[in-house]
SEVOMAR-334654 format. One record per residue (C-alpha): x negated, y, z negated; residue number from 1; residue in one letter. Coordinates in steps of 0.05 Angstrom, whole numbers, plus 5000, padded with zeros to 4 digits. Layout:
BEGIN
> X	Y	Z	NUM	A $
...
This chain:
BEGIN
> 5000	4995	4996	1	M $
> 4977	5071	5018	2	S $
> 4946	5113	4973	3	N $
> 4941	5175	5020	4	R $
> 4966	5245	4987	5	P $
> 5005	5259	5059	6	G $
> 5038	5199	5058	7	R $
> 5069	5199	4985	8	S $
> 5102	5273	4995	9	V $
> 5137	5241	5048	10	F $
> 5162	5176	5015	11	L $
> 5183	5222	4959	12	S $
> 5227	5268	5001	13	A $
> 5182	5326	4957	14	A $
> 5224	5390	4956	15	V $
> 5187	5454	4952	16	L $
> 5231	5516	4942	17	V $
> 5190	5576	4947	18	L $
> 5225	5645	4936	19	W $
> 5178	5689	4957	20	T $
> 5218	5749	4987	21	S $
> 5283	5774	4966	22	F $
> 5324	5835	4982	23	A $
> 5339	5854	4920	24	A $
> 5320	5831	4848	25	A $
> 5372	5789	4798	26	A $
> 5417	5839	4764	27	P $
> 5391	5832	4695	28	L $
> 5402	5859	4619	29	A $
> 5373	5930	4616	30	G $
> 5347	5977	4678	31	N $
> 5360	5937	4729	32	Q $
> 5314	5938	4796	33	C $
> 5381	5931	4842	34	T $
> 5342	5963	4905	35	E $
> 5293	5922	4959	36	P $
> 5226	5929	4927	37	P $
> 5205	5958	4992	38	K $
> 5248	6011	4964	39	T $
> 5205	6013	4902	40	Y $
> 5137	6019	4945	41	E $
> 5162	6080	4986	42	E $
> 5183	6119	4919	43	A $
> 5107	6111	4893	44	N $
> 5135	6059	4830	45	Y $
> 5079	6040	4778	46	R $
> 5070	5981	4747	47	V $
> 5091	5981	4676	48	G $
> 5081	5902	4655	49	N $
> 5064	5829	4696	50	V $
> 5085	5775	4668	51	R $
> 5084	5695	4674	52	I $
> 5169	5663	4652	53	D $
> 5156	5593	4641	54	T $
> 5180	5544	4598	55	P $
> 5133	5533	4536	56	L $
> 5090	5592	4538	57	D $
> 5122	5605	4471	58	W $
> 5107	5545	4447	59	L $
> 5035	5532	4457	60	F $
> 4998	5583	4444	61	R $
> 4942	5549	4490	62	S $
> 4995	5556	4547	63	V $
> 5011	5625	4530	64	D $
> 4932	5647	4536	65	R $
> 4926	5614	4591	66	K $
> 4982	5649	4629	67	L $
> 4946	5723	4607	68	N $
> 4885	5694	4639	69	A $
> 4917	5680	4712	70	I $
> 4946	5761	4699	71	L $
> 4884	5786	4675	72	S $
> 4831	5752	4726	73	D $
> 4794	5804	4765	74	P $
> 4826	5771	4837	75	S $
> 4904	5782	4823	76	M $
> 4928	5830	4868	77	P $
> 4981	5859	4825	78	I $
> 4966	5898	4766	79	K $
> 4988	5936	4708	80	K $
> 4991	6008	4718	81	G $
> 4973	6004	4790	82	A $
> 5020	6034	4844	83	L $
> 5068	5979	4869	84	F $
> 5059	5944	4935	85	R $
> 5102	5883	4961	86	K $
> 5042	5858	5002	87	I $
> 5011	5857	4926	88	D $
> 5073	5821	4886	89	E $
> 5067	5776	4940	90	D $
> 4999	5748	4942	91	E $
> 4996	5753	4870	92	G $
> 5055	5705	4870	93	F $
> 5013	5659	4912	94	I $
> 4964	5664	4864	95	K $
> 5010	5640	4815	96	V $
> 5034	5586	4841	97	R $
> 4968	5565	4866	98	Q $
> 4951	5563	4788	99	S $
> 5009	5519	4765	100	F $
> 4998	5442	4769	101	P $
> 5005	5408	4849	102	E $
> 5071	5368	4846	103	L $
> 5045	5299	4839	104	A $
> 5096	5263	4886	105	V $
> 5090	5172	4887	106	G $
> 5125	5114	4887	107	P $
> 5141	5121	4821	108	M $
> 5161	5206	4816	109	D $
> 5192	5198	4889	110	R $
> 5216	5279	4881	111	I $
> 5184	5337	4857	112	A $
> 5226	5404	4858	113	V $
> 5185	5474	4851	114	R $
> 5225	5535	4830	115	L $
> 5195	5597	4841	116	A $
> 5212	5669	4843	117	K $
> 5183	5739	4831	118	P $
> 5230	5788	4809	119	T $
> 5233	5859	4788	120	L $
> 5254	5880	4730	121	Q $
> 5260	5954	4673	122	N $
> 5262	5991	4737	123	C $
> 5253	6067	4699	124	D $
> 5282	6124	4749	125	T $
> 5258	6175	4704	126	Q $
> 5184	6150	4689	127	A $
> 5185	6112	4761	128	K $
> 5160	6041	4725	129	T $
> 5179	5967	4743	130	L $
> 5155	5905	4717	131	D $
> 5139	5851	4759	132	V $
> 5160	5775	4739	133	V $
> 5140	5718	4767	134	Y $
> 5194	5652	4739	135	R $
> 5163	5584	4750	136	V $
> 5202	5526	4750	137	Y $
> 5174	5446	4767	138	T $
> 5205	5381	4758	139	L $
> 5199	5314	4787	140	S $
> 5246	5258	4781	141	F $
> 5238	5183	4767	142	S $
> 5255	5126	4816	143	Y $
> 5275	5079	4781	144	Y $
> 5293	5118	4706	145	L $
> 5333	5166	4740	146	S $
> 5385	5103	4753	147	R $
> 5379	5070	4683	148	A $
> 5447	5074	4653	149	F $
> 5406	5070	4583	150	E $
> 5359	5136	4587	151	T $
> 5424	5183	4582	152	G $
> 5389	5233	4623	153	K $
> 5334	5235	4569	154	K $
> 5273	5206	4610	155	D $
> 5292	5225	4695	156	E $
> 5259	5288	4690	157	V $
> 5194	5315	4679	158	K $
> 5180	5379	4661	159	R $
> 5111	5404	4686	160	S $
> 5080	5464	4648	161	V $
> 5008	5497	4658	162	L $
> 4948	5440	4640	163	E $
> 4918	5463	4576	164	T $
> 4887	5420	4528	165	G $
> 4938	5417	4484	166	A $
> 4987	5400	4542	167	T $
> 4942	5356	4564	168	R $
> 4930	5314	4499	169	L $
> 5004	5309	4497	170	L $
> 5017	5280	4561	171	A $
> 4974	5228	4536	172	N $
> 4982	5219	4461	173	Y $
> 5046	5239	4445	174	F $
> 5074	5230	4370	175	P $
> 5156	5232	4363	176	Q $
> 5175	5238	4303	177	P $
> 5238	5199	4281	178	L $
> 5293	5216	4224	179	F $
> 5358	5193	4202	180	G $
> 5413	5172	4163	181	Y $
> 5447	5109	4151	182	N $
> 5483	5081	4088	183	R $
> 5450	5022	4096	184	S $
> 5393	5046	4098	185	R $
> 5384	5102	4068	186	N $
> 5345	5170	4092	187	L $
> 5288	5134	4142	188	F $
> 5235	5173	4180	189	G $
> 5180	5148	4215	190	G $
> 5146	5163	4273	191	S $
> 5134	5127	4348	192	R $
> 5063	5148	4379	193	L $
> 5047	5130	4456	194	T $
> 4991	5129	4486	195	I $
> 4994	5137	4556	196	Q $
> 4925	5104	4591	197	Q $
> 4931	5076	4666	198	P $
> 4884	5018	4667	199	A $
> 4887	4953	4721	200	D $
> 4932	4919	4679	201	L $
> 4977	4963	4628	202	L $
> 5001	5037	4628	203	D $
> 5014	5047	4560	204	K $
> 5014	5034	4488	205	I $
> 5059	5045	4447	206	V $
> 5062	5045	4357	207	L $
> 5135	5059	4327	208	D $
> 5139	5052	4249	209	V $
> 5189	5079	4214	210	S $
> 5214	5064	4130	211	G $
> 5261	5079	4072	212	S $
> 5272	5053	4014	213	S $
> 5310	4999	4027	214	R $
> 5275	4984	4099	215	S $
> 5221	4969	4144	216	S $
> 5210	4967	4218	217	A $
> 5146	4970	4260	218	A $
> 5130	4947	4329	219	K $
> 5067	4947	4367	220	A $
> 5072	4939	4448	221	E $
> 5031	4943	4509	222	A $
> 5064	4960	4572	223	I $
> 5046	4959	4641	224	G $
> 5088	4977	4701	225	E $
> 5091	4976	4773	226	R $
> 5129	5015	4829	227	D $
> 5141	4994	4904	228	F $
> 5156	5044	4959	229	Q $
> 5170	4978	5008	230	N $
> 5211	4908	4992	231	G $
> 5268	4886	4953	232	F $
> 5232	4889	4888	233	I $
> 5218	4967	4876	234	R $
> 5192	4967	4791	235	H $
> 5170	4912	4748	236	L $
> 5139	4926	4684	237	D $
> 5115	4870	4633	238	Y $
> 5094	4873	4557	239	Q $
> 5069	4840	4496	240	L $
> 5095	4857	4432	241	R $
> 5093	4836	4359	242	Y $
> 5150	4871	4312	243	S $
> 5165	4870	4241	244	H $
> 5227	4889	4208	245	S $
> 5266	4885	4146	246	D $
> 5337	4906	4147	247	M $
> 5389	4910	4090	248	P $
> 5462	4866	4101	249	S $
> 5530	4863	4065	250	T $
> 5500	4817	4017	251	S $
> 5425	4812	4041	252	T $
> 5356	4829	4084	253	A $
> 5347	4806	4150	254	L $
> 5277	4798	4158	255	K $
> 5233	4779	4221	256	E $
> 5167	4779	4251	257	G $
> 5164	4757	4323	258	L $
> 5112	4766	4371	259	G $
> 5144	4771	4445	260	L $
> 5119	4770	4516	261	T $
> 5166	4799	4570	262	Q $
> 5178	4822	4644	263	I $
> 5231	4855	4680	264	I $
> 5249	4876	4746	265	A $
> 5291	4919	4790	266	A $
> 5307	4922	4864	267	T $
> 5316	4971	4912	268	R $
> 5386	5006	4917	269	I $
> 5442	4964	4947	270	L $
> 5493	4991	4987	271	G $
> 5518	5066	4994	272	S $
> 5541	5068	4922	273	R $
> 5464	5070	4893	274	E $
> 5470	4993	4860	275	L $
> 5410	4969	4832	276	I $
> 5401	4902	4811	277	L $
> 5365	4883	4744	278	R $
> 5340	4809	4718	279	F $
> 5284	4791	4673	280	G $
> 5253	4744	4628	281	A $
> 5220	4740	4552	282	S $
> 5195	4682	4514	283	F $
> 5185	4711	4433	284	D $
> 5161	4666	4377	285	A $
> 5167	4676	4295	286	G $
> 5204	4681	4237	287	H $
> 5272	4699	4210	288	K $
> 5285	4704	4145	289	Q $
> 5339	4724	4100	290	T $
> 5346	4723	4012	291	D $
> 5406	4676	4018	292	L $
> 5400	4603	3988	293	T $
> 5442	4554	4037	294	Q $
> 5497	4553	4000	295	A $
> 5518	4622	4008	296	Q $
> 5503	4618	4087	297	V $
> 5551	4585	4142	298	L $
> 5553	4495	4149	299	P $
> 5493	4485	4202	300	G $
> 5457	4554	4184	301	D $
> 5384	4558	4156	302	V $
> 5367	4617	4106	303	P $
> 5298	4622	4132	304	Q $
> 5259	4574	4188	305	S $
> 5212	4592	4236	306	P $
> 5243	4619	4303	307	Y $
> 5232	4613	4382	308	G $
> 5269	4626	4437	309	S $
> 5276	4640	4516	310	L $
> 5316	4689	4543	311	K $
> 5335	4709	4610	312	T $
> 5377	4767	4633	313	F $
> 5414	4794	4684	314	A $
> 5451	4858	4702	315	G $
> 5464	4920	4749	316	G $
> 5476	4990	4756	317	T $
> 5510	5039	4796	318	M $
> 5520	5112	4818	319	R $
> 5587	5137	4839	320	L $
> 5585	5199	4852	321	G $
> 5561	5245	4779	322	R $
> 5585	5170	4737	323	H $
> 5554	5099	4730	324	A $
> 5564	5036	4716	325	L $
> 5536	4975	4690	326	K $
> 5539	4912	4662	327	A $
> 5495	4859	4635	328	S $
> 5491	4789	4617	329	Y $
> 5436	4748	4576	330	G $
> 5425	4684	4561	331	L $
> 5384	4656	4503	332	Q $
> 5359	4589	4482	333	L $
> 5338	4583	4412	334	G $
> 5299	4534	4364	335	S $
> 5303	4539	4288	336	A $
> 5243	4492	4288	337	R $
> 5163	4487	4299	338	K $
> 5172	4435	4343	339	D $
> 5212	4457	4404	340	A $
> 5278	4433	4407	341	Q $
> 5341	4466	4430	342	L $
> 5378	4477	4367	343	D $
> 5425	4540	4393	344	Y $
> 5454	4579	4456	345	I $
> 5473	4653	4462	346	K $
> 5502	4687	4505	347	Q $
> 5513	4766	4507	348	V $
> 5558	4815	4553	349	F $
> 5555	4885	4553	350	D $
> 5577	4935	4611	351	A $
> 5591	5012	4598	352	G $
> 5617	5065	4646	353	A $
> 5589	5135	4634	354	N $
> 5630	5186	4668	355	L $
> 5614	5253	4676	356	R $
> 5653	5321	4699	357	F $
> 5633	5389	4710	358	L $
> 5690	5436	4696	359	V $
> 5642	5495	4712	360	R $
> 5565	5499	4721	361	D $
> 5525	5475	4662	362	H $
> 5585	5459	4617	363	R $
> 5597	5375	4631	364	P $
> 5652	5336	4598	365	I $
> 5617	5269	4586	366	T $
> 5655	5201	4562	367	L $
> 5627	5140	4546	368	D $
> 5662	5078	4552	369	L $
> 5630	4999	4532	370	Q $
> 5650	4941	4514	371	F $
> 5607	4886	4487	372	T $
> 5626	4809	4470	373	G $
> 5581	4751	4447	374	G $
> 5585	4685	4428	375	A $
> 5538	4634	4386	376	I $
> 5541	4551	4414	377	R $
> 5509	4515	4353	378	N $
> 5470	4446	4377	379	R $
> 5435	4431	4305	380	G $
> 5416	4501	4270	381	R $
> 5427	4573	4269	382	V $
> 5380	4613	4230	383	P $
> 5422	4663	4191	384	T $
> 5386	4723	4217	385	A $
> 5406	4697	4289	386	E $
> 5480	4716	4278	387	H $
> 5519	4770	4297	388	F $
> 5527	4835	4242	389	F $
> 5557	4896	4265	390	G $
> 5551	4972	4250	391	G $
> 5532	5041	4276	392	N $
> 5459	5016	4303	393	S $
> 5451	4995	4358	394	E $
> 5409	4927	4364	395	R $
> 5392	4905	4435	396	N $
> 5383	4836	4470	397	F $
> 5321	4851	4504	398	I $
> 5252	4894	4490	399	A $
> 5264	4950	4528	400	S $
> 5269	5033	4531	401	D $
> 5304	5034	4596	402	T $
> 5360	4976	4591	403	W $
> 5407	4963	4535	404	T $
> 5438	4894	4530	405	I $
> 5474	4904	4467	406	R $
> 5478	4840	4421	407	S $
> 5516	4857	4364	408	D $
> 5589	4886	4358	409	P $
> 5576	4964	4358	410	F $
> 5624	5006	4314	411	I $
> 5600	5064	4283	412	R $
> 5651	5069	4212	413	S $
> 5608	5006	4185	414	F $
> 5544	5025	4173	415	P $
> 5482	4989	4200	416	Q $
> 5486	4919	4193	417	N $
> 5549	4922	4142	418	R $
> 5609	4889	4188	419	L $
> 5572	4821	4174	420	A $
> 5643	4784	4136	421	Q $
> 5705	4770	4145	422	T $
> 5729	4746	4082	423	T $
> 5712	4756	4006	424	A $
> 5680	4698	4002	425	A $
> 5616	4736	4012	426	G $
> 5585	4691	4080	427	I $
> 5550	4737	4125	428	V $
> 5543	4735	4205	429	G $
> 5589	4722	4254	430	G $
> 5591	4669	4310	431	D $
> 5623	4705	4364	432	S $
> 5642	4788	4369	433	F $
> 5672	4834	4420	434	F $
> 5667	4911	4411	435	S $
> 5695	4968	4454	436	A $
> 5671	5042	4441	437	N $
> 5696	5114	4465	438	I $
> 5654	5171	4465	439	T $
> 5682	5243	4486	440	A $
> 5633	5294	4488	441	A $
> 5638	5365	4517	442	A $
> 5583	5432	4524	443	T $
> 5612	5484	4492	444	V $
> 5545	5530	4500	445	W $
> 5473	5518	4543	446	G $
> 5427	5556	4569	447	K $
> 5418	5527	4637	448	P $
> 5354	5493	4657	449	L $
> 5345	5531	4726	450	V $
> 5354	5609	4705	451	P $
> 5428	5637	4729	452	T $
> 5391	5693	4779	453	E $
> 5358	5638	4819	454	I $
> 5428	5594	4828	455	L $
> 5474	5660	4848	456	K $
> 5431	5677	4912	457	D $
> 5466	5666	4970	458	P $
> 5416	5640	5008	459	D $
> 5389	5595	4947	460	F $
> 5435	5530	4976	461	N $
> 5420	5548	5054	462	Q $
> 5342	5539	5029	463	M $
> 5351	5482	4988	464	V $
> 5394	5451	5041	465	E $
> 5333	5464	5091	466	F $
> 5272	5426	5056	467	E $
> 5314	5375	5051	468	F $
> 5326	5360	5116	469	G $
> 5256	5366	5133	470	T $
> 5239	5311	5073	471	A $
> 5301	5264	5104	472	E $
> 5264	5269	5177	473	T $
> 5194	5260	5148	474	A $
> 5220	5196	5113	475	L $
> 5264	5173	5171	476	K $
> 5187	5182	5200	477	L $
> 5156	5143	5150	478	D $
> 5207	5085	5160	479	Y $
> 5202	5077	5225	480	L $
> 5120	5077	5229	481	S $
> 5129	5011	5185	482	N $
> 5163	4968	5237	483	T $
> 5132	4915	5270	484	P $
> 5150	4958	5337	485	E $
> 5119	5026	5321	486	F $
> 5054	4976	5305	487	N $
> 5052	4957	5371	488	K $
> 5058	5036	5402	489	V $
> 4989	5043	5354	490	G $
> 4958	4983	5369	491	E $
> 4958	5017	5437	492	M $
> 4907	5072	5420	493	V $
> 4850	5012	5430	494	M $
> 4843	5023	5501	495	P $
> 4850	5094	5496	496	I $
> 4777	5096	5455	497	S $
> 4741	5045	5498	498	T $
> 4765	5099	5555	499	K $
> 4731	5149	5517	500	L $
> 4673	5117	5515	501	A $
> 4667	5102	5592	502	E $
> 4687	5186	5591	503	I $
> 4626	5205	5533	504	A $
> 4576	5161	5577	505	A $
> 4586	5200	5637	506	L $
> 4593	5267	5606	507	L $
> 4517	5245	5575	508	T $
> 4493	5225	5635	509	A $
> 4517	5286	5675	510	L $
> 4489	5339	5616	511	A $
> 4415	5296	5628	512	N $
> 4421	5323	5692	513	Q $
> 4418	5401	5686	514	Q $
> 4471	5412	5733	515	L $
> 4480	5489	5711	516	G $
> 4504	5536	5655	517	S $
> 4561	5538	5673	518	D $
> 4574	5457	5677	519	I $
> 4544	5450	5624	520	D $
> 4593	5502	5587	521	G $
> 4652	5454	5622	522	Q $
> 4615	5388	5591	523	I $
> 4607	5421	5525	524	Q $
> 4688	5429	5522	525	L $
> 4704	5362	5543	526	C $
> 4657	5335	5494	527	R $
> 4706	5381	5439	528	A $
> 4766	5348	5461	529	D $
> 4729	5276	5452	530	I $
> 4714	5300	5383	531	D $
> 4782	5310	5367	532	D $
> 4817	5254	5403	533	I $
> 4764	5210	5360	534	N $
> 4783	5244	5297	535	E $
> 4850	5219	5317	536	T $
> 4834	5161	5340	537	V $
> 4796	5142	5284	538	T $
> 4855	5154	5228	539	K $
> 4901	5111	5275	540	L $
> 4855	5053	5271	541	K $
> 4848	5066	5194	542	Q $
> 4926	5071	5178	543	D $
> 4927	5000	5223	544	L $
> 4881	4970	5180	545	E $
> 4917	4993	5122	546	E $
> 4985	4983	5138	547	G $
> 5019	5032	5190	548	S $
> 5004	5089	5232	549	P $
> 5029	5156	5230	550	R $
> 5079	5187	5271	551	S $
> 5048	5266	5266	552	A $
> 4982	5227	5304	553	D $
> 5006	5186	5354	554	I $
> 5047	5247	5375	555	R $
> 4991	5303	5373	556	N $
> 4945	5241	5407	557	L $
> 4989	5228	5469	558	V $
> 5057	5270	5472	559	V $
> 5047	5331	5445	560	G $
> 5100	5386	5436	561	F $
> 5133	5398	5505	562	P $
> 5206	5428	5476	563	D $
> 5161	5479	5444	564	K $
> 5154	5555	5484	565	K $
> 5103	5555	5492	566	P $
> 5092	5487	5504	567	P $
> 5035	5446	5472	568	I $
> 4993	5389	5500	569	S $
> 4977	5327	5472	570	S $
> 4903	5317	5467	571	E $
> 4883	5268	5510	572	V $
> 4928	5314	5554	573	S $
> 4873	5368	5540	574	E $
> 4808	5326	5562	575	L $
> 4843	5305	5627	576	T $
> 4855	5383	5648	577	D $
> 4789	5400	5616	578	D $
> 4759	5338	5660	579	L $
> 4803	5358	5716	580	T $
> 4768	5433	5713	581	D $
> 4700	5400	5706	582	L $
> 4713	5356	5769	583	K $
> 4730	5407	5813	584	D $
> 4662	5454	5800	585	M $
> 4613	5461	5858	586	D $
> 4561	5420	5843	587	G $
> 4589	5363	5801	588	V $
> 4567	5296	5829	589	P $
> 4611	5239	5845	590	D $
> 4673	5278	5834	591	P $
> 4716	5211	5853	592	A $
> 4685	5174	5790	593	A $
> 4711	5227	5741	594	I $
> 4776	5227	5774	595	Q $
> 4785	5153	5769	596	K $
> 4773	5154	5694	597	L $
> 4820	5222	5687	598	I $
> 4866	5172	5724	599	A $
> 4850	5105	5682	600	E $
> 4846	5156	5603	601	L $
> 4917	5184	5626	602	D $
> 4956	5121	5653	603	A $
> 4929	5089	5583	604	E $
> 4960	5166	5550	605	R $
> 5034	5155	5595	606	A $
> 5038	5087	5569	607	A $
> 5030	5099	5490	608	M $
> 5070	5161	5501	609	A $
> 5128	5122	5542	610	Q $
> 5127	5067	5479	611	A $
> 5130	5128	5440	612	F $
> 5196	5157	5458	613	V $
> 5235	5093	5474	614	D $
> 5219	5064	5397	615	V $
> 5242	5137	5367	616	N $
> 5304	5114	5414	617	Q $
> 5314	5046	5390	618	S $
> 5364	5010	5357	619	Q $
> 5300	5008	5297	620	V $
> 5294	5085	5297	621	A $
> 5367	5085	5277	622	E $
> 5359	5038	5223	623	R $
> 5306	5083	5197	624	A $
> 5353	5148	5195	625	T $
> 5405	5113	5170	626	R $
> 5356	5096	5105	627	Q $
> 5337	5157	5105	628	A $
> 5394	5194	5107	629	H $
> 5427	5142	5050	630	Q $
> 5355	5164	5005	631	D $
> 5368	5226	5013	632	M $
> 5438	5220	4985	633	K $
> 5404	5206	4919	634	Y $
> 5355	5261	4914	635	P $
> 5412	5319	4939	636	R $
> 5452	5289	4886	637	R $
> 5404	5293	4838	638	V $
> 5378	5369	4851	639	F $
> 5452	5392	4842	640	S $
> 5456	5358	4785	641	E $
> 5396	5389	4752	642	V $
> 5406	5460	4778	643	S $
> 5483	5459	4764	644	R $
> 5490	5424	4706	645	E $
> 5426	5413	4656	646	A $
> 5407	5453	4599	647	N $
> 5357	5467	4561	648	L $
> 5392	5488	4498	649	I $
> 5467	5459	4490	650	A $
> 5511	5443	4436	651	V $
> 5573	5393	4438	652	S $
> 5632	5369	4390	653	P $
> 5634	5298	4397	654	V $
> 5697	5254	4397	655	L $
> 5694	5177	4375	656	I $
> 5736	5111	4375	657	F $
> 5714	5048	4361	658	D $
> 5742	4967	4360	659	A $
> 5710	4910	4346	660	A $
> 5727	4836	4315	661	R $
> 5688	4793	4283	662	L $
> 5689	4716	4282	663	R $
> 5672	4657	4234	664	Q $
> 5699	4603	4263	665	N $
> 5686	4558	4193	666	A $
> 5728	4619	4158	667	F $
> 5790	4666	4184	668	A $
> 5784	4698	4246	669	S $
> 5781	4766	4226	670	G $
> 5820	4820	4249	671	S $
> 5804	4873	4293	672	V $
> 5760	4933	4246	673	R $
> 5766	5005	4282	674	Y $
> 5717	5062	4272	675	G $
> 5752	5153	4290	676	V $
> 5709	5198	4272	677	G $
> 5669	5264	4312	678	G $
> 5611	5308	4297	679	G $
> 5563	5351	4333	680	V $
> 5503	5342	4380	681	R $
> 5452	5395	4389	682	V $
> 5398	5392	4445	683	S $
> 5337	5435	4449	684	V $
> 5283	5426	4489	685	V $
> 5270	5358	4477	686	S $
> 5296	5354	4413	687	L $
> 5370	5323	4411	688	E $
> 5400	5326	4332	689	V $
> 5467	5281	4326	690	T $
> 5501	5285	4268	691	A $
> 5579	5256	4253	692	G $
> 5626	5206	4212	693	Y $
> 5684	5157	4222	694	A $
> 5732	5124	4186	695	L $
> 5743	5063	4168	696	N $
> 5823	5060	4161	697	P $
> 5848	4997	4126	698	N $
> 5789	4980	4098	699	R $
> 5776	4898	4067	700	K $
> 5766	4911	3992	701	P $
> 5692	4900	4009	702	W $
> 5677	4949	4067	703	E $
> 5660	5027	4048	704	S $
> 5714	5086	4072	705	R $
> 5662	5107	4134	706	G $
> 5595	5116	4153	707	A $
> 5556	5180	4156	708	L $
> 5504	5183	4219	709	L $
> 5455	5228	4222	710	F $
> 5394	5218	4281	711	T $
> 5332	5260	4314	712	M $
> 5310	5244	4375	713	E $
> 5252	5274	4409	714	V $
> 5230	5254	4485	715	S $
> 5165	5274	4513	716	N $
> 5161	5340	4552	717	L $
> 5094	5329	4579	718	F $
> 5108	5264	4613	719	R $
């Protein structure tokens, strides 16, 4: 797979929106600059201040210092106190933009967007001063993460900031504090450290620790990720993990220590609904323990035992406009003995829908629906800790942050692991369950991620669509270039290369005869043409060895741009024209030999050019066009969501309704339990805080009236 930068840009459908000129500055608070920049230049306004507005300049002094260093650079065209000139503003904008990180794209992050805009603010008609403000926002989107149902849009967007020692350190070594409250655990806290150190097999190491007066959890994992531009499988991740946890339940503690190996794969997009299939397998072994005695557990259960299991799982995610759907199934073959023996079979099914409605820009209403069910079949003995324990904390069937298959009833009116018994007998752990959940949230206040003055510009949508159209054309050409039919066109460069060598030999022989300065000058011109052609031919040969040639190279070599005004000849045509002029010069010996080489070279050029035209008009090209159009639906939609919906800061009230039933086959089946409540969610840059309470109506004597939930998450802003 090629890693050439040019190829990556086209494959990633990169969009670069450069707001380099505006008729007028956007309306802002205070003194507004309502006239075109040229008006202020002609009125001899001076620059009162120059500023760069970009995310996180307020968060890190190192970012602020680097921004100031850019502005104070002697080569900066626009300066504080100088007369305002539009050309200085534009050249300063180019320098500012070049100071930001390159838009890094590749198979993992296939879309990169830069929104950049120079604006004029605080125009003072009395003092005749104005401020020049450069706004730069850079984003990129993960091909896989942005389609993963479980990320909740937390991990799909990367925010690119100026590279300093602090931001570079946090990009590679990112600590994420964790605080929360749960009645089972009490107030708990901890941290997660993600170490990004790409290597041959592994890409990152994650260390995760949390604890409270009643609980503890720790894990260490090494993760590798691979993304592919072509083929049925587009994403692959694998990991090694060791984890240990001690979590309370109704009348006991659930303890485990496990080592795990896991692999997950995801397919390319299938169909117009952006369906992605996911599947994987894992093997884990260790121990499962409780504080119970044999008399306190279900018949056939063991309160403490060795543990080993083989899991397989499959599912799919689908996008329907703004809405996302998922369904997953997991099968576990488990053993509760030191020797490998099938003691029980666990099955879980988990489906969900995330429905998003945009009433107005940056005020989305979301409705999350989820249904989960599971059952255990006992074939000998089951570790008590392997049964189902429900509550307001998710328990994932697999070891993944981007794919969640719930393996317990989720009900927010019960503390973690407290939906564990169905009768007053005190036996904990269920054999089967179902749960259904509804969560509604409406953003009532937010500060847009993309400035509103950019969104309100009348030319914004037109320029964005132009860039997407350009990217779609490039993507279509790239898909076409990877076909066997196109490779055959590329292979036609070989006889052209042979013919060039013959022509170069002829030119050398003519030069050695010292036929005069005019002829020598024409020979040098032909040699320069050959050098240009050889450079293109060399690239085509290398591309053929690595995989596929580039359409642009073939067009430049043998087709040119005949429809442009004026027309642009191909490189080979320029050589044949100069050779023809050489042949017709007085004193050139054996013009017939030159004419023969011209005719042979032009015949090879014409054959390759016709083959290029034919393949671009074939069914193969039509398929590439359809594929590019289909693939570009996703970046268009994501860009629309980011620009019209995403907020840097947002406040959202939350309403919840849950229903769940736990069944213990040896006892009563258990009634349906409910949870009704609400809360509030506050998002500030990458910090998300959620607090709420769910009431447990018709509670049993051994159950609580409800449960308070408080969580705080910090996503990595520097990915």
